[in-house]
N, C-alpha and C positions, 0 to 999 in steps of 0.2 A: 504493500500500500504506500502511496505517496501523498504529500500534503501540498495543495495548491492554494495560493492566496488569491482571493477574488477582489478586484478593485472596482471603483466607480467608473463606468464607461464615459465616453466623450459626452459632455453636457452641452456642447454647442456654445451659444452665447451666454449661458448661465455661468456665474462665477462660483457662488456658494449656494447650496440647496440644503433644505432641512430634512432630517430623517423623521418621518411622521408615523411610520408603522413598521414593525418587525414581524415578518410572516413565518419565520422559522426559529427553531431553538437548538441549542447544542445537543448533539446526539441524534438529530432528526435526519432521515434519509431524504434526499431530493433527487428528482430526475432532471435531465436537461430541459431547460425552458420553464421549470417550476419557478414561481415568484419567490424572491428572497426577502425583499423589503420594498417600501414605498418612499420615494423622495418627493419633495414639494418645492418648486421654485415660486417666484412671484406670479407666474402665469399658468402653471400647470402642475398636475401631480402625475408621477410616472412610477410604474412598477419595474424593478430590476430583476430580470430572469437569470437563472443559473446557466452558465455557459457549458456545463457538463454535469453528469450524474456524480453523486458521492454522498458522504455523511458529513454534516456540519460539526467541525471540531472546536471552533471558537468564533465568537462574534466580537468585532473590534469597535462597533458603534453602539450608541444608545439612542433612545428616543429624544429628539430635540437637538441632537448634534448637527453641526454645520459641516458638510463635506464638499469636496471639489473633485474634479476629474482626476483619477488616479489614486484617490484615497482608499486605503484598505477597508473593506467592509467585513469580510469574514474569511475563514479558511475551510476548505473542503478536503476530506480524506477520499482520494480517488484510487481506482484500480491502477496498477503499475502500467498496464497497456495504454490506458488513456493518457497518463503522464508522459509515457514514452512517445506517443504520437505527437503531443505538443512539443516535446523536446526535439523530436525528429524534424518537425516543421521549422523550428527555430534554427536548428543546425543547418538544414538545407538552405535556408535563406542566407546564412553566413557563408555557406560553401560557395554559393553563387558569387559572392564578393571576393573570396580568397583563393579560388582556383587559379594557379599560375598560368599566365598566358605565354605561349611560345614567342621567342623573339623573332620578329620579322622586320624586313626593311620597310621604309615608308611607302615604296611603290607597292610591295606585297600587301601592306596594311590597307591601302586604298582599295585593293581588289577583294580582300577577304572580309572587310567590315562594311556591310552595306549601310549607306547613309539614307535614312528615311526622309522622304520629302514632307515638309510641313504643309498641311492642307492650307489652301488659300484663305479659308475663313478663319484660320487660327493665327494669321499674321497680325503683327501689331498694327492697331488702327488708332488714329487720333482724330476724332470728329472735328470738323471745323468749328471754330469758336462761333457762338451765337446760333448753333444748329437747334431747330425746334424739335424737342423730344417730349413724348407723353409722360406725365408724372401723376401717380395716384395720390390724391389728397385724403388724409385721414383725420378723424376726430382727435383733437389735441387732448392732453392730459386733463381730465375732469376732476381730479382729486378724489375720485371714488370709483369702485368697481361696479356700481349700479348702472343699469341701463336708463337712458333718458329718451324722451319722445322727440321726434322731428315734427315741429309744429308749423314751420314755414320754410319755403325754398325761394331764394331771391334771384336765382339765375336759371337759365335754360340752355340747352345744347346749342352751341354756335355763338354764345355770348362771349365778348371779350372782357376779361377781368384784370384788374390791377392788384398789386400787393395790398393787403388789408381790406379789400372789398368784401362785403358780407356775402357769404355763400348760403348759409342756412341758419335757422334759429332752432335751438334745442330747449327743451323744458324739463327740468328736474322736478322733484317734489316741492321745492321751495323757490325756484328761480327760473327765469328764462335767460338764455345767453346766446349771443350771435357768434358764429364761427367764421373768422376772416380767412381770406385766401393767403397762403404763405408765398405765392409767386404770381407773376403776371403771365397771361397767355390766353388761349382760347379753350372754352369748355368743349371737350370732345364727347364725354359720356357722363351721365348722371346716374349714380349707383344706388340712390335711396329715394324714397317717396314720403310725402306727408303722412304721418301716422306710424312710420317705422320706428322701431326701438334700436338705438345704437349705444355704444359705449366707447371708452378710450381705445383708439386704434382702429375703429371701424372705418372702412373705406367710404368716402363721400362721393367723390367725382374723379374723373380723369381730365387733367388740364394739359394741353400741349403748349409748352412754354420754353423759354430760353434756359438752358442748363450749361454749366461750365464744362469746358472740354475735359474729357476723361480718357484714360488709356486702358485698352484691353490687355490683359496679361497674355504672353505667348505661352501656349500649351506645348511644352517640349517633351516629346515622347522619349523613352529610354532607348539608348542605342544598343542593339543586341551585340554580344561578342561572338567570336567564332567558336568558343567552347560552350558546351551545353550539358545539362544533367541528363543522364540516360533515363528513359521512361520508367524503368522499374525502380529507379531511385527517387522518382518524384515524390515529394512529401504528400502525406494524406491531408485532405482539406479539413481545416478546423474552422467552424463558423466564427467570424469575428464578434467581439462584444458589441451589442447594439449601441448606437449613439442616441442622443436625446432627440435629434431631428427625425431619425427613422423609427424610434420606439413607439410613437403614438399610432403608427400604422400597424406595426407588428405586434404590439403589446398594449392594446387598449384596455382600460380598466373595465372589468365586467364583474357584476356581483356574484359571489359564491356563498356557500353556507358558512356559518360562523359569525364572528364579530368584526369582519372586515368592513371598513367604511369607505364608501365611494362618493366623494364630494370634492369640489374644486376649492382652490385657495380662498376665494371670497366667502364661500359658504363656511369653511372651517374657521375663518376669522370671525364671522358673525356668531358662530357657535361659541367660540372662546369668549367673546364680549358678553354674551347672554348667559354664560355658564351652562350651556347645554351639552349633555353627553351624546355625541353623535351615534354611538352604538345603540341608543334607545330610540332613534328617530327613523321611522319608515320612510323610504325614498319613493317619490312618485315621478321622478324624471325618467329619461330613457334608460332602460335596463336597470331600473330601481335606483338610479343615482339620486343622491339627496340634493335638493335645490333650496333656495332661500325660503320659498313659500312653505316648505316642509318644516323648517325651523320655526317660522312664525306660528304655524298651526300647532306644533308641539308645545310651544310656550303658552299659547292660548288655552290649550287643554289643561296644562299644569296649573295655570293661574285659576281656572274655573273649577278645578277638581276640589271636592270637599276635603277638609282635613280628616285624618283617620279617626274614626269614632264619632265624627260630627254628622248631623242629620244632612241628608242629601238635599241640595237646593238646585232645582232645575233652572235653566236659563229662561228668560222671559219669552213666552211663546209668541209667534207671529199670529196676528189676527187679520181676518179679511174685513177691513174697515169699510169696504164698498157696500157692505150690507146695511150700513147706517146712513149712507149718503154719498155724494160725489167726492171723489178723491183724485189726487195727482201724484204719481210716483216720480220724485225728482232725484236724479243720480247725484251722489256726493263727489266733490272734486278730490283729486289725489291729495291735495294739501289738507283738506278737511279730514280725510281718512287717516292720513299720517299723524295729524295732530291728535286725533282721538286715540290712536294706538299708543302714542308716546305719553299722553296724559293718563290713560288708564294704567299703563305700566308704572308710571311715577307714583300715582295715587295708591296702588296696591303694594308697591315695593318700599315706599318711603313712609315711615310713621310721622305724620305731620303734627307740628305744634305751631300755633299762631300767637304772636305777641302784638297787642294793640297799643298804640300811643298817638297822641295828638301833638304835632309840632307847631309852635308859635312862630309863624313866618311873617309877622307884621313888619318888622324892621327890614327883612330881606326884600319884601315886595316894595317897600318904599325906596330902597336902594336901587332895585331893578327899574323902577319908574324913572329915577334920576338918570339912568343910563340910556334912556330911550333915544335921546337926540344923538348920542355917540353911536348907537346901533344903526341909526339911519345913515349917519355919515360913513360907517363901515359897510353899509349894505347888508347888515345881518340883523335878523329879528331875534332879540334876546329873550328867550322864554325862561321859565323856572327850572327846566330840566338840566341845563348845564351846571347850575348850582347844586342840584340834587346828585348829579353824577360825581362832582368833586367831593361832596360830603360823604358819599358812599365809599369812594376810594380811600378817604382818610379813615373812615370807620373800619374798613377791611384791614388797613394797616395796623390799627390799634387792636383789632380782634381777629387775628389771622386764621382762627379756626373756621371762620365763615368764608375764607378764601381757599377752601380745601375741597378735596373729593375723597370719599371713602373707598378704599380698595375692596374688590369683590370678596377677597378672603376674610375681610374684617380684621386683619392683623395689623394694618397700619393705614394712615391717611397720606394723601399726596398734598403737601403744602405748597401752594403756588406763590411765586415771587413776582408775578406780573399782575396787573390790575386791568383786566378786560371785562367790560360790563355790557351785557346785552340789554337792548331796549325794545320791548314789544311794540310792534306797529300794526295797526289794523289796515288791511287792504281789501279790495273787492273779492279777492280769491281766498281770503282767510288771514289768520294772524301769522306774521313772520317776525323774527328777532334778529335784526342786524346787530353787530358787535362793535362797540367803540373801544379801540385798543389804547393801552397805556394812558388811562384817564389821569393818573397821578402826575404825569409829565406834561400835561397840556393846560393852557390857560382857559379861562371861562370863554373868551372869544373864540378860541380854536375849537373848543367843544361845541359851541353854538353853531359854527359853520359846519362841522362834521355831522352833527345830529340832523341838521337841515338836509344835507346832501344824502345821507343814508335813508332818511325818511322818504325823500323824493324817489330814490332808486327803488325802495321797497314797494311804493305804490305803483310804480311802472313795471314791477317784476324784473328789474335789471340787476338785482344783487348777485354778486358772484358767490360761489360756495365758500371761498375764504372769508368773505365779509359776514358770514353767518356761523363761523366756527370759532372756538377758543374762549368763549365767555366763562368767567369764574363766578359770576353773580349776575342776577337779572332784575330789571325794574319793569313792572307792569302798571300802567296808569290808566285809570278810568275817570280821571278828573273832568274831562270835557263831557263825558256821558252823564255823570251825576252819581248819586248814591252816597250813603254815609260810610261805606266800607265794604270790603270783600276779602275772601281768603284765597290768594293765588296758590296754584299747585307748584311745588318745587320742580324745577326743570333739571332732573337728574341727568348726569352725575354731579351737578352742582348741589350744594347742601342748603342753599337759602335763596329766597326771592323776596323782593319788596313790593307790596301792593300800595298804590297811591290813589286815594279817593279825591273828592271835590272839596276845595277850600270853603270853609264856612266862617262867618263872623259870629263869635260866641262871647258871652260875658265871662271874663276871667278875673279872679280876685287878685289884684296887684296893688301893693302899697296901701293896704287897708281899705281898698275900694274895688268895686267891679268896673272893669274897663272893656270896651269892645276890642277884641283881638282877632286877627285872621289865623284860624287854626286849620292845620292840614292833617287829616286822618291818615295814619300809616299802619300797615299790617306787615309784620315780618313773619313769613312762614319759613320753617327750617326743619331739617331732617334730624329727628331726635336720636337717631343712631349715631350721628356724628357730633351733634351740639346739644349741650344740656340746657335746662331752663334758665339757670342763673346767667349763663353767657348770652342767651337770647334777650333777657331783660336788660342787661348791661349794654349790649349793642344798640338796641332800640333807644334807650335813654341817651346814649352818647350821640347817636345820629340826630335825634331831636334837638339836643343842645347845640350841635354845629349849625343846624338850620336856623335856630333862634338867634344866634350871634355868629354871623359868618366871618367875623374877625379871626375866629379860631382856625379858619381854613388856611391861614397864612402862617400859623405857628408851627 
């Protein structure tokens, strides 16, 4: 018996990939082409087959390890004859290179060594500069693996386009975005239609445009020598290890019995984020592959499942309301459905506590009125919100437990050193939350300009994905709508949110008498798993004090 080390085959463009599943164990017998393990890159999962039969003697990798082309995976104990065939193949290749050549004159060499002709199509070519060549345009990086809808096409076949001309408009769950042309040229072919779903890297169109001159490499065939290996000495053919580029065709992932998981990288990432055990999720995709919808359906079932020993509570049954009168069935928008899903998840997963307080903003409003003329000169409408943003940033610095997120393990919290605050904005399509970054580093006037710009983009559905990510705290205001107060739902994984109601003039006992004061109702909702009640009361009181005397904002 001989020991053969099995290494990671050629991964193509991938540099490092992760070991996500081990399919064999030490002592297990495997046949040629049996699956050994599963590797996962940023774009695909691939099974590595055994190049020969044998018994697993050792495994050199663990789950979660990062490996590259040539990394040792495991060792196999194989029959001597199999090892001999491999060694014979290797020696034969070396023999071809080391067989001594008889000395011949240059004239004889020209006669005995045939010089193959290089085919005409393989000669070096250099296209003329400014030659028009077709180029496939793809969807740029969207910052997500999710698919988005094509809602508008701005060009047609035959149109001339310039660099940065809009080609199509895409719509995600929260925003619409235009895709510009990366080059000038003529549209030769349109590869998508309105209503199609695309993602990063999807082909959009073929544009015939100017491309820089390139060089084709010369394919140089090997020159045969006069010496050759006799037929009976020819080495036995040993199948080469599969490469990443050929593997998807030869070794596609197919479901088998047992606990194997068949899911793509994006699905695995979603499962990790939601804490879902993929071995428990039934797949409904092609050949039982797990897709994102399967993850969501599994989570929904787990959330609605009654606790062990508790009375079974059925979901609310659907009723045929048409029996009572005329009805209309109105489809919900993607944004409405996504918001409902997120809010339900936050409400069921986060134990909410609400802290109520009224902030006296009489002096702040008087100061803001004094700045009205300066705002007109700057061309900026100065609202109350920039002051509230600045006060929240200072309060988050004073009480950093509110600028944190709780890790899913519950073992630690992630304390954030940046102060990005989300501001809920109502639009015709639903509620969106653009994020104001580095609030602590900006002036009141800068915040006023940014809030106005983000609000306009939100209402026009032109917010980018980056402009809606990264918040560590959120403000939701119903002041313009009215009401004496409300309890906002924490936008997990944040641990707190501030609800702002409508300002009211109330009699407040000051200096031994009642005085009319402008009072702003605030509600601080927070995750009781991450923040205790004492901290909630201190934060709310500190914030109300900052708003009552904004001079403290500069201290």
